[in-house]
C-alpha positions as CSV (number, residue, x, y, z in Angstrom):
1,X,42.7,-48.3,39.1
2,X,45.7,-45.8,39.1
3,X,47.7,-48.6,36.4
4,X,44.5,-48.7,34.4
5,X,44.4,-44.9,34.0
6,X,48.2,-44.8,33.0
7,X,47.7,-47.5,30.6
8,X,44.4,-45.7,29.1
9,X,46.6,-42.4,28.8
10,X,49.4,-44.4,27.0
11,X,46.9,-46.1,24.8
12,X,45.4,-42.8,23.6
13,X,48.8,-41.3,23.2
14,X,49.8,-44.1,20.9
15,X,46.4,-43.7,19.0
16,X,47.0,-40.1,18.5
17,X,50.4,-40.3,17.3
18,X,49.2,-43.2,14.7
19,X,46.5,-41.0,13.7
20,X,48.7,-38.0,13.3
21,X,51.3,-39.9,11.3
22,X,48.6,-41.3,9.0
23,X,47.5,-37.5,8.3
24,X,51.1,-36.8,7.5
25,X,51.5,-39.7,5.3
26,X,48.5,-38.9,3.5
27,X,49.3,-35.1,3.1
28,X,52.9,-36.3,1.7
29,X,51.2,-38.4,-0.6
30,X,48.9,-36.0,-1.8
31,X,51.8,-33.6,-2.5
32,X,53.4,-36.1,-4.7
33,X,50.2,-36.9,-6.5
34,X,50.0,-33.0,-6.8
35,X,53.5,-32.5,-8.0
36,X,53.2,-35.6,-10.5
37,X,50.0,-34.1,-11.9
38,X,51.6,-30.8,-12.2
39,X,54.7,-32.4,-14.1
40,X,52.1,-34.5,-16.3
41,X,50.4,-31.3,-17.1
42,X,53.6,-29.5,-18.0
43,X,54.6,-32.4,-20.4
44,X,50.9,-32.3,-21.9
45,X,51.6,-28.4,-22.4
46,X,54.8,-29.1,-24.2
47,X,53.5,-31.9,-26.2
48,X,50.7,-29.5,-27.4
49,X,53.2,-26.9,-28.3
50,X,55.3,-29.2,-30.0
51,X,52.3,-30.5,-32.2
52,X,51.2,-26.9,-32.9
53,X,54.8,-26.3,-34.2
54,X,54.3,-29.5,-36.3
55,X,50.9,-28.2,-37.8
56,X,52.2,-24.6,-38.3
57,X,55.4,-26.4,-40.4
58,X,52.7,-28.1,-42.5
59,X,50.1,-25.3,-42.7
60,X,49.2,-24.7,-45.9
61,X,51.5,-22.3,-47.9
62,X,49.9,-20.6,-51.0
63,X,52.1,-19.4,-53.7
64,X,51.1,-17.2,-56.6
65,X,52.5,-17.9,-60.0
66,X,51.9,-16.6,-63.7
67,X,53.1,-16.7,-66.9
68,X,52.5,-16.1,-70.7
69,X,52.3,-18.4,-73.6
70,X,50.3,-21.0,-75.6
71,X,47.8,-23.3,-74.4
72,X,50.2,-26.1,-74.7
73,X,52.5,-24.1,-72.2
74,X,49.7,-23.8,-69.9
75,X,48.7,-27.2,-69.6
76,X,52.2,-28.5,-69.2
77,X,53.1,-26.0,-66.5
78,X,50.0,-26.8,-64.7
79,X,51.0,-30.5,-64.8
80,X,54.2,-29.6,-63.2
81,X,52.7,-27.6,-60.6
82,X,50.3,-30.5,-59.8
83,X,53.4,-33.0,-59.6
84,X,55.0,-30.8,-57.3
85,X,51.8,-30.4,-54.9
86,X,51.6,-34.2,-54.9
87,X,55.0,-34.2,-53.3
88,X,54.5,-31.1,-51.1
89,X,50.8,-31.5,-49.9
90,X,51.3,-28.4,-47.7
91,X,52.0,-26.1,-50.7
92,X,49.2,-24.8,-52.8
93,X,50.1,-23.0,-55.8
94,X,47.5,-20.6,-57.5
95,X,48.5,-19.9,-61.2
96,X,47.3,-17.5,-63.9
97,X,48.4,-17.5,-67.5
98,X,47.9,-15.0,-70.5
99,X,48.9,-13.9,-74.0
100,X,52.1,-11.7,-73.6
101,X,50.2,-8.3,-73.9
102,X,47.9,-9.4,-71.2
103,X,50.6,-10.6,-69.1
104,X,52.6,-7.3,-69.2
105,X,49.4,-5.4,-68.6
106,X,48.3,-7.5,-65.3
107,X,52.2,-7.4,-64.4
108,X,52.7,-3.7,-64.7
109,X,49.2,-3.2,-62.7
110,X,50.4,-5.5,-59.6
111,X,53.8,-3.9,-59.9
112,X,52.1,-0.4,-59.1
113,X,50.3,-2.1,-56.3
114,X,53.4,-3.6,-54.9
115,X,51.5,-7.0,-54.9
116,X,53.5,-9.0,-57.6
117,X,53.1,-12.7,-58.0
118,X,55.2,-14.8,-55.7
119,X,56.7,-16.3,-59.0
120,X,56.4,-14.4,-62.4
121,X,57.9,-15.1,-65.9
122,X,60.3,-12.8,-67.5
123,X,62.3,-12.7,-70.7
124,X,64.5,-10.1,-72.2
125,X,62.2,-7.5,-70.6
126,X,63.6,-8.2,-67.0
127,X,65.6,-4.9,-66.8
128,X,62.5,-3.2,-66.3
129,X,61.6,-5.1,-63.2
130,X,65.0,-5.4,-61.5
131,X,63.8,-3.6,-58.4
132,X,61.1,-6.1,-58.0
133,X,63.4,-9.4,-58.3
134,X,64.4,-11.1,-55.3
135,X,68.1,-12.3,-56.2
136,X,69.1,-16.0,-55.6
137,X,72.5,-15.8,-54.6
138,X,71.8,-16.8,-51.0
139,X,69.5,-19.6,-51.8
140,X,72.2,-21.0,-54.4
141,X,74.7,-20.8,-51.4
142,X,72.5,-22.4,-49.1
143,X,71.9,-25.4,-51.3
144,X,68.1,-24.8,-51.7
145,X,68.7,-24.1,-55.4
146,X,71.2,-26.3,-57.1
147,X,73.2,-24.7,-59.7
148,X,76.0,-27.4,-59.7
149,X,75.0,-29.2,-62.9
150,X,75.0,-26.0,-65.2
151,X,77.7,-23.8,-66.4
152,X,78.9,-20.2,-65.7
153,X,78.2,-18.9,-69.3
154,X,74.3,-20.4,-68.8
155,X,74.3,-19.0,-65.3
156,X,75.5,-15.2,-66.9
157,X,72.5,-15.1,-69.0
158,X,70.1,-14.4,-66.1
159,X,72.8,-12.2,-64.1
160,X,72.8,-8.6,-63.5
161,X,75.6,-6.8,-61.5
162,X,76.8,-10.2,-59.7
163,X,73.2,-10.8,-58.8
164,X,71.7,-13.9,-60.1
165,X,68.3,-13.2,-60.8
166,X,67.0,-16.8,-61.8
167,X,67.9,-19.8,-63.6
168,X,67.2,-19.8,-67.4
169,X,63.9,-22.0,-68.1
170,X,66.0,-22.8,-71.1
171,X,68.3,-21.3,-73.8
172,X,66.9,-20.2,-77.2
173,X,67.4,-18.2,-80.3
174,X,64.8,-16.7,-83.1
175,X,64.4,-18.3,-86.4
176,X,61.9,-18.4,-89.3
177,X,59.5,-21.3,-89.1
178,X,58.2,-22.4,-92.7
179,X,55.8,-24.9,-94.2
180,X,57.7,-26.6,-96.8
181,X,54.7,-27.8,-98.4
182,X,53.3,-24.3,-99.3
183,X,56.9,-23.3,-100.6
184,X,56.7,-26.1,-102.8
185,X,52.9,-25.5,-104.0
186,X,54.3,-21.8,-104.9
187,X,57.2,-22.9,-106.9
188,X,59.5,-21.3,-104.4
189,X,63.1,-22.9,-103.1
190,X,63.1,-23.6,-99.5
191,X,65.2,-21.1,-97.4
192,X,68.9,-21.7,-96.9
193,X,70.7,-20.9,-93.6
194,X,72.4,-18.1,-95.2
195,X,69.6,-16.5,-97.0
196,X,69.0,-12.7,-97.1
197,X,66.3,-10.2,-96.5
198,X,66.1,-9.8,-100.3
199,X,65.4,-13.4,-100.5
200,X,62.8,-13.4,-97.9
201,X,60.9,-10.5,-99.5
202,X,61.3,-12.2,-102.9
203,X,59.9,-15.5,-101.4
204,X,57.0,-13.7,-99.4
205,X,55.9,-11.9,-103.0
206,X,56.1,-15.0,-105.0
207,X,53.9,-16.9,-102.5
208,X,51.5,-14.4,-102.3
209,X,50.9,-14.0,-106.0
210,X,50.8,-17.8,-106.6
211,X,48.8,-18.8,-103.6
212,X,46.8,-15.8,-102.7
213,X,47.8,-15.7,-99.1
214,X,50.0,-13.5,-96.9
215,X,53.5,-14.2,-97.9
216,X,54.8,-14.3,-94.4
217,X,53.1,-14.0,-91.0
218,X,54.1,-11.4,-88.1
219,X,58.0,-10.9,-87.7
220,X,59.2,-9.2,-84.8
221,X,60.1,-5.9,-86.1
222,X,62.4,-4.2,-83.4
223,X,64.4,-7.6,-82.8
224,X,64.6,-8.2,-86.8
225,X,65.3,-4.6,-88.1
226,X,67.2,-3.0,-85.1
227,X,68.5,-5.4,-82.6
228,X,69.7,-7.9,-85.2
229,X,69.6,-5.7,-88.0
230,X,72.5,-3.3,-86.8
231,X,74.5,-6.2,-85.9
232,X,74.2,-7.7,-89.3
233,X,76.2,-4.4,-90.5
234,X,79.2,-5.8,-89.1
235,X,80.7,-7.5,-86.0
236,X,81.5,-4.0,-84.4
237,X,77.9,-3.0,-84.3
238,X,75.1,-3.4,-82.0
239,X,72.0,-1.5,-81.7
240,X,72.9,-0.8,-77.7
241,X,76.4,-0.7,-76.9
242,X,77.8,-3.5,-74.8
243,X,78.0,-0.9,-71.8
244,X,74.3,-0.4,-72.1
245,X,74.6,3.4,-71.7
246,X,74.5,4.4,-75.4
247,X,73.5,3.2,-78.8
248,X,76.4,1.1,-80.6
249,X,76.0,2.9,-83.9
250,X,76.1,6.3,-85.4
251,X,74.5,6.0,-88.8
252,X,70.6,6.2,-88.7
253,X,70.5,4.8,-92.3
254,X,71.3,1.5,-91.0
255,X,67.7,1.1,-90.1
256,X,66.2,2.2,-93.2
257,X,66.2,-0.7,-95.5
258,X,63.9,-2.9,-93.1
259,X,61.7,-0.1,-92.7
260,X,61.1,0.2,-96.3
261,X,60.8,-3.7,-97.0
262,X,58.0,-3.7,-94.4
263,X,56.1,-1.1,-96.4
264,X,56.7,-2.6,-99.8
265,X,55.3,-6.1,-98.5
266,X,52.1,-4.8,-96.8
267,X,51.6,-2.5,-99.8
268,X,51.7,-5.4,-102.0
269,X,49.2,-7.4,-99.7
270,X,52.2,-9.8,-98.9
271,X,52.4,-9.0,-95.2
272,X,49.4,-8.4,-92.7
273,X,48.6,-4.6,-92.1
274,X,48.5,-3.5,-88.3
275,X,44.8,-4.4,-88.3
276,X,45.3,-8.1,-89.4
277,X,48.6,-8.3,-87.0
278,X,46.2,-7.5,-84.4
279,X,44.4,-10.6,-84.6
280,X,47.5,-12.5,-83.9
281,X,47.5,-13.0,-80.1
282,X,49.1,-16.4,-79.6
283,X,50.4,-19.5,-81.4
284,X,47.2,-20.8,-82.2
285,X,46.2,-17.6,-84.3
286,X,49.2,-17.2,-86.0
287,X,48.8,-17.0,-89.9
288,X,51.0,-20.1,-90.6
289,X,49.1,-22.1,-88.1
290,X,45.7,-21.1,-89.8
291,X,47.0,-21.7,-93.3
292,X,47.1,-17.8,-94.3
293,X,50.8,-17.6,-94.3
294,X,53.7,-20.0,-95.1
295,X,56.2,-18.7,-92.7
296,X,56.6,-16.7,-89.4
297,X,58.8,-15.5,-86.7
298,X,59.5,-18.1,-84.1
299,X,61.3,-18.6,-80.8
300,X,63.1,-21.9,-81.5
301,X,61.7,-23.5,-78.3
302,X,58.3,-22.9,-79.9
303,X,58.8,-24.9,-82.9
304,X,57.0,-28.0,-81.7
305,X,53.9,-26.2,-80.3
306,X,54.0,-24.4,-83.5
307,X,54.0,-27.6,-85.6
308,X,51.7,-29.2,-83.3
309,X,49.0,-26.4,-83.7
310,X,49.7,-26.2,-87.5
311,X,49.2,-30.2,-87.5
312,X,51.9,-30.5,-90.1
313,X,55.7,-30.7,-90.6
314,X,57.3,-27.2,-90.2
315,X,61.0,-26.6,-90.7
316,X,63.2,-23.7,-89.2
317,X,65.9,-21.6,-90.7
318,X,67.9,-18.5,-89.4
319,X,66.5,-15.0,-89.4
320,X,67.7,-13.6,-92.8
321,X,71.0,-11.7,-93.2
322,X,71.6,-8.3,-94.9
323,X,74.4,-10.0,-97.0
324,X,74.7,-13.9,-97.3
325,X,78.3,-14.0,-96.2
326,X,77.8,-11.2,-93.7
327,X,77.2,-11.5,-89.9
328,X,74.0,-13.2,-88.8
329,X,73.3,-10.9,-85.8
330,X,72.1,-13.7,-84.0
331,X,73.1,-14.9,-80.4
332,X,71.9,-17.7,-77.9
333,X,69.9,-16.3,-75.2
334,X,68.1,-17.4,-72.1
335,X,64.4,-17.8,-73.2
336,X,62.6,-17.1,-70.1
337,X,63.0,-17.3,-66.6
338,X,60.9,-17.5,-63.5
339,X,61.7,-14.8,-60.7
340,X,60.9,-14.4,-57.1
341,X,59.1,-11.3,-56.2
342,X,60.8,-9.1,-53.4
343,X,57.4,-8.8,-51.8
344,X,56.9,-12.6,-51.4
345,X,55.6,-14.0,-48.0
346,X,57.2,-17.4,-48.7
347,X,60.4,-16.6,-50.7
348,X,62.0,-20.1,-49.5
349,X,59.1,-22.1,-50.8
350,X,59.2,-20.2,-54.1
351,X,63.1,-21.2,-54.5
352,X,62.2,-24.8,-53.5
353,X,59.5,-24.8,-56.3
354,X,62.1,-23.0,-58.7
355,X,64.6,-25.6,-57.9
356,X,62.3,-28.5,-58.6
357,X,61.1,-26.7,-61.8
358,X,64.6,-26.4,-63.2
359,X,66.4,-29.3,-61.6
360,X,63.6,-32.3,-61.4
361,X,64.0,-34.7,-64.4
362,X,60.4,-36.0,-64.2
363,X,59.3,-32.3,-64.2
364,X,61.4,-31.6,-67.2
365,X,60.1,-34.6,-68.9
366,X,56.7,-32.9,-68.9
367,X,57.8,-29.5,-69.9
368,X,59.8,-31.2,-72.9
369,X,62.0,-28.1,-73.3
370,X,59.1,-26.1,-74.5
371,X,60.5,-23.0,-73.1
372,X,64.0,-23.6,-74.4
373,X,66.7,-26.2,-74.2
374,X,67.4,-26.9,-70.6
375,X,70.8,-25.5,-68.9
376,X,71.1,-28.5,-66.3
377,X,73.1,-31.1,-68.0
378,X,71.7,-34.2,-66.6
379,X,68.1,-33.0,-67.7
380,X,69.2,-32.3,-70.9
381,X,70.7,-35.7,-71.2
382,X,67.6,-37.2,-69.8
383,X,65.5,-35.2,-72.6
384,X,67.7,-36.4,-75.5
385,X,66.9,-39.9,-75.4
386,X,63.2,-39.3,-76.1
387,X,63.4,-36.6,-78.5
388,X,60.4,-36.2,-81.2
389,X,61.8,-35.5,-84.8
390,X,60.5,-32.0,-84.4
391,X,62.1,-31.4,-80.9
392,X,65.5,-32.9,-82.4
393,X,65.3,-30.4,-85.0
394,X,64.8,-27.7,-82.5
395,X,67.9,-28.8,-80.7
396,X,70.0,-29.0,-83.9
397,X,69.0,-25.8,-84.9
398,X,70.1,-24.1,-81.6
399,X,73.5,-25.8,-82.2
400,X,73.7,-24.4,-85.4
401,X,73.0,-20.8,-84.4
402,X,75.5,-21.3,-81.5
403,X,78.1,-22.0,-84.0
404,X,77.7,-18.6,-85.7
405,X,80.4,-16.0,-85.1
406,X,79.5,-13.3,-83.4
407,X,80.9,-10.0,-82.1
408,X,80.7,-8.7,-78.7
409,X,76.9,-9.0,-77.6
410,X,74.7,-7.6,-74.9
411,X,73.8,-10.4,-72.7
412,X,71.0,-8.1,-71.2
413,X,69.2,-5.0,-72.7
414,X,69.1,-1.7,-71.1
415,X,66.2,-0.3,-69.2
416,X,65.4,2.2,-71.9
417,X,64.7,-0.9,-74.4
418,X,61.1,-1.0,-73.7
419,X,60.4,2.5,-74.4
420,X,62.8,2.5,-77.5
421,X,61.1,-0.5,-78.7
422,X,57.7,1.0,-78.5
423,X,58.6,4.1,-80.2
424,X,60.2,2.0,-83.1
425,X,56.8,0.1,-83.6
426,X,54.9,3.5,-83.8
427,X,57.0,5.1,-86.4
428,X,57.2,1.9,-88.2
429,X,53.3,1.9,-88.3
430,X,53.6,5.7,-89.6
431,X,55.7,4.6,-92.3
432,X,53.2,1.9,-93.4
433,X,50.4,4.6,-93.5
434,X,52.4,7.0,-95.6
435,X,52.8,9.4,-92.5
436,X,56.7,9.4,-92.7
437,X,59.3,8.1,-95.2
438,X,61.8,5.1,-94.2
439,X,64.6,7.8,-94.1
440,X,62.4,10.0,-91.8
441,X,61.4,7.3,-89.6
442,X,65.3,6.0,-89.2
443,X,66.2,9.5,-88.4
444,X,63.7,10.0,-85.8
445,X,64.2,6.4,-84.1
446,X,68.0,7.2,-83.8
447,X,67.2,10.6,-82.4
448,X,64.7,9.1,-79.9
449,X,66.9,6.4,-78.7
450,X,69.8,9.0,-78.3
451,X,68.1,11.3,-76.2
452,X,67.1,8.2,-73.9
453,X,70.4,7.7,-73.0
454,X,71.3,11.4,-72.4
455,X,68.1,12.5,-70.1
């Protein structure tokens, strides 16, 4: 009996130890499973965060962009934007376009509200907006914008005090586009590369008399009569001194001849009066396009668009000079540029688009040098193989003007230019309406401009 009791106790102990062992194994197993679950949960969390980062990287970026120009410019720019968006599906570019006056009005409104478009087009008026432009130096240094296929000379056309404000959308110059057929109908010889303002006036008067239309459409008066006009007095003269802190001439009478010519042409009906000029808001409404004038002022890059709008062959010659053997007063300049706004929420993405706009060959085949001859060598070479006759004429014309002798020139204009130009145009209108003589107007323009630099 005693033996049975001992065996029973031993058996109970063994079973108890066995159960306890099983219980401890189960707890250990549960700890391992719990630990594994925790790790899995952590990995899952990390994966989710990583996924969120990817989503954020690909989150839609919205850039705002605006420019001025013709319907043709709008169409091709929109096409390039669509191409960029197709290659960068997370980027959406919301764009606006205007005629020049409407663009400047909207730009100034946004400047006042500190809400300028991410990418905005500027031309020679860029000094007015210097404090709104984000320089590109860092993006060029980082390789986000490639400036390796252009020259220092071209880069300098959009520099200010060592700041690279943008890359030029194309180099350009001005000229007079004309309809050779209208000249022939009026029995007037076609203009030559060294024609003078006297030749221009005589042609305009004769065509008006013979055909009963304006002898000329709109001329950019401040550029023709002041900027170029003073430089045509001699290689040592500029309207603004190269230092951009004073005028580059000291004789107001140098401004007088152009003002007097403009009045004579308007009085004769050979040039549109201010009311008629207000009807010209874009290329499509220019009187050369509508058949109401045989010639017009044009930026060389606009010649193909102008010819397309007119539906006929057009030619281009240099702006008239004061003397046939005198200085032309003309230079090669940057036509326009897209700048990045200092307040942009996505400046790097804007820089990437700008690089695409300037350097991508396919994009520039679409743009077709409409804003000017490209400054990037491989882009220009790619375009030259497919030039139309009118585009080749444009390239040849820019090369011609580039061969003209010049004095020291201003790469940029001073901030005072905008106000001085407005005043020039106001006083010219007063001359046309017999409120001032050309001599009085010239003196007033000179004094006003001088005072602007002395304030």
